[in-house]
C-alpha positions in Angstrom: 59.7 -30.6 216.6 56.4 -28.7 216.2 54.3 -27.5 219.1 51.6 -30.0 218.3 54.0 -32.9 218.4 55.5 -31.7 221.7 52.0 -31.4 223.2 51.1 -34.9 222.0 54.3 -36.4 223.5 53.6 -34.6 226.8 50.0 -36.0 226.8 51.1 -39.5 226.0 53.8 -39.4 228.7 51.2 -38.2 231.3 48.7 -40.8 230.3 51.4 -43.6 230.5 52.4 -42.5 234.0 48.7 -42.4 235.1 47.9 -45.8 233.6 50.8 -47.4 235.6 49.8 -45.5 238.7 46.2 -46.7 238.3 47.3 -50.3 238.0 49.5 -50.1 241.2 47.3 -47.9 243.3 44.0 -48.8 244.8 43.6 -45.1 245.8 41.4 -42.6 244.0 43.1 -39.9 242.1 43.0 -36.2 243.0 43.3 -34.6 239.5 43.9 -30.9 238.8 43.1 -28.9 235.8 44.4 -25.3 235.5 43.2 -22.8 233.0 44.1 -19.1 232.7 41.1 -18.0 234.6 40.1 -21.0 236.8 41.3 -24.0 238.6 39.4 -27.3 238.9 40.0 -30.3 241.2 38.2 -33.7 241.4 38.7 -37.0 243.1 38.1 -39.9 240.7 37.8 -43.6 241.4 39.5 -45.1 238.3 38.0 -48.6 239.0 34.5 -47.4 238.5 35.2 -44.2 236.6 33.1 -42.2 239.1 33.8 -38.7 240.4 33.7 -38.9 244.2 34.2 -35.2 245.0 34.9 -32.0 243.0 35.5 -28.3 243.5 36.4 -25.4 241.3 36.5 -21.7 241.1 33.5 -21.9 238.8 31.3 -22.9 241.8 28.9 -20.0 242.5 29.5 -20.2 246.3 33.3 -19.7 245.8 33.1 -17.2 243.1 31.3 -14.7 245.3 33.8 -15.1 248.1 37.0 -14.7 246.0 38.4 -11.5 244.6 40.1 -13.4 241.7 39.6 -16.9 240.5 43.1 -17.2 238.9 45.5 -16.8 241.8 47.1 -18.9 244.6 44.5 -17.8 247.2 41.7 -19.2 245.0 43.7 -22.5 244.5 44.0 -22.8 248.3 40.3 -22.4 248.8 39.6 -25.0 246.1 42.1 -27.4 247.7 40.5 -27.1 251.1 37.0 -27.5 249.7 37.8 -30.6 247.6 39.5 -32.2 250.6 36.4 -31.6 252.8 34.1 -33.0 250.1 36.4 -36.0 249.7 36.4 -36.7 253.4 32.6 -36.5 253.4 32.6 -39.2 250.6 34.8 -41.4 252.8 38.2 -40.8 251.1 41.3 -40.2 253.2 44.1 -41.2 250.9 44.5 -40.2 247.3 47.1 -40.2 244.5 47.9 -36.7 243.3 47.6 -36.2 239.5 49.0 -32.9 238.4 48.7 -33.9 234.7 51.2 -32.0 232.6 51.4 -29.1 234.9 54.5 -28.4 237.0 54.2 -28.7 240.7 54.5 -25.0 241.2 52.3 -22.0 241.9 48.6 -22.6 241.9 48.9 -26.4 241.5 51.3 -26.5 244.5 49.0 -24.2 246.6 46.0 -26.5 245.9 47.9 -29.6 246.9 49.3 -28.1 250.1 45.8 -26.8 251.1 44.3 -30.3 250.5 47.0 -31.9 252.7 46.4 -29.4 255.4 42.6 -30.1 255.2 43.3 -33.8 255.9 43.9 -35.7 252.6 47.1 -37.7 252.5 49.2 -38.2 249.4 
């Protein structure tokens, strides 16, 4: 199996799981995107397709405070910030969407920081 085929299968599997979860859940989704240099998180209402809250290491406020934008400490700060912004938007419960990323390292750090800041999932 080629790398492209493996990547497509992973993407299809993730989308299938997300589609089923969206049908069952009335909750917005806390989605995470991780790149080599940054981490992004946003709370999305799938019913309307609107982003309710977002935070990332690209934000100029955070960039100045952080030594590095690609470590667990940065992910924790982003998790805490997205949880605060979601609570301001009136969201308390979310469904966590890690995409095709393993629940490990920066993704786990972001999720745990969001839980500590008051989001439940």
